[in-house]
C-alpha positions in Angstrom: 32.4 17.9 -10.6 31.6 18.5 -7.0 34.0 19.7 -4.4 33.3 17.3 -1.5 35.0 18.1 1.8 36.1 15.0 3.4 38.0 14.3 6.7 38.4 11.0 8.2 38.7 9.5 11.7 40.0 6.0 10.7 41.3 4.0 7.8 41.6 0.3 6.8 44.2 -1.2 4.6 42.9 -2.7 1.4 44.2 -5.8 -0.4 44.2 -5.6 -4.2 43.4 -9.2 -5.4 44.7 -11.0 -8.4 41.1 -10.8 -9.7 41.3 -6.9 -9.6 38.9 -6.5 -6.7 39.6 -4.9 -3.4 39.4 -6.9 -0.2 39.5 -5.9 3.5 40.3 -8.1 6.5 38.0 -7.3 9.4 37.5 -8.7 12.9 34.2 -10.5 13.2 32.5 -11.1 16.6 31.7 -14.7 17.5 29.5 -13.5 20.3 28.9 -10.2 22.2 32.3 -10.3 23.9 34.8 -12.2 21.8 36.6 -11.4 18.6 37.6 -14.1 16.1 41.3 -14.9 16.5 41.8 -14.3 12.7 40.2 -11.6 10.6 37.7 -12.4 7.9 38.5 -11.4 4.4 35.7 -9.5 2.6 35.3 -8.4 -1.0 34.4 -4.7 -1.0 31.2 -4.4 -3.0 29.7 -0.9 -2.7 26.8 -2.1 -4.9 25.8 -5.1 -2.8 22.8 -4.3 -0.7 23.7 -6.8 2.1 26.8 -8.3 3.6 27.3 -11.9 2.7 29.2 -14.6 4.7 29.8 -17.8 2.8 29.0 -21.3 4.2 32.7 -22.0 5.1 33.1 -18.8 7.0 29.7 -19.2 8.7 30.7 -22.7 9.9 34.1 -21.6 11.0 32.6 -18.9 13.2 29.8 -21.1 14.6 27.1 -19.0 12.9 25.3 -22.1 11.6 23.7 -22.3 15.1 22.2 -18.8 14.9 18.5 -18.7 14.2 17.4 -17.3 10.9 15.4 -14.0 10.6 14.4 -15.4 7.1 15.0 -19.0 6.2 15.2 -18.6 2.5 15.2 -15.7 0.1 16.6 -15.2 -3.4 20.1 -13.6 -3.5 20.9 -12.4 -6.9 24.0 -10.6 -8.4 26.4 -10.3 -11.2 27.5 -14.0 -10.9 24.1 -15.7 -10.7 21.6 -16.3 -8.0 20.9 -18.8 -5.1 18.8 -18.9 -2.0 20.1 -17.6 1.3 19.2 -17.4 4.9 19.2 -13.9 6.7 20.8 -14.0 10.1 22.0 -11.5 12.6 25.6 -12.0 13.6 27.1 -10.4 16.8 29.1 -7.8 15.0 31.9 -6.6 12.7 34.7 -4.1 13.6 35.3 -1.6 10.8 36.3 2.1 10.5 37.2 2.4 14.1 33.7 1.2 15.2 32.2 -2.0 16.4 28.9 -2.5 14.6 26.7 -4.9 16.7 23.8 -7.0 15.4 24.8 -7.0 11.7 22.4 -8.7 9.3 24.1 -11.0 6.9 23.0 -13.3 4.1 24.4 -16.8 4.2 23.9 -18.4 0.8 22.6 -22.1 0.8 25.3 -22.9 -1.9 29.0 -22.4 -1.3 30.2 -19.1 -2.7 33.8 -17.9 -3.2 33.8 -14.7 -1.4 32.5 -13.1 1.8 31.1 -9.7 0.6 31.0 -6.4 2.6 27.9 -4.6 1.5 26.0 -1.5 2.0 24.2 -2.5 5.2 27.6 -2.1 6.9 29.1 0.6 4.7 26.0 2.8 5.1 27.1 3.6 8.6 30.0 5.6 7.2 31.1 8.1 4.6 34.0 6.4 3.0 36.7 7.2 0.5 38.7 4.6 -1.4 42.3 5.6 -2.2 43.1 3.0 -4.8 46.6 4.3 -5.5 47.6 3.6 -1.9 45.1 0.7 -1.2 43.5 2.5 1.8 39.8 3.0 2.6 39.1 6.1 4.8 36.1 6.2 7.1 34.1 8.9 8.9 30.8 8.6 10.7 28.0 9.3 8.2 26.2 11.6 10.7 29.0 14.2 10.4 28.7 14.7 6.6 25.9 13.6 4.3 26.8 12.9 0.7 24.7 15.0 -1.8 21.8 12.9 -3.1 22.8 13.4 -6.7 26.0 11.5 -6.0 24.4 8.5 -4.4 24.2 5.3 -6.4 21.5 2.6 -6.4 22.0 -0.6 -4.5 21.7 -4.2 -5.7 22.3 -7.5 -3.9 25.4 -9.3 -5.1 27.0 -12.7 -4.5 29.7 -14.5 -6.4 29.3 -18.2 -7.2 32.7 -18.5 -8.9 
């Protein structure tokens, strides 16, 4: 077991769902200046390579009008696969930071969850306190996790 020093600068409340997954509600930027009035609920998936915003959330936020970086690519995960568009949204607020220009996959088929993936989480060192349903964050430039503790990344999306 490694003794890992960890201090944090911010924390986010987690929601433990009936499906035994952790969720986090985060402000998402509609454009460079405005926050959404309501937070978007994301399933925390530390194994998902990319953040996924489902069709319903994308439409609600007006992201359907954003031009695609990639029009169609296969998005595969534990619940199946479908094609998705890769788009760049204005931003997400997490861990005390505003991340601008976040790339997200928007599946061509409706999916149940929005998924917070590694392309957002990689900006932080994070620690999940499951007992208290809190996720602690610190900028990843301040402490690098030992490589032997890193896990591999896979794309993930839920079709259920």
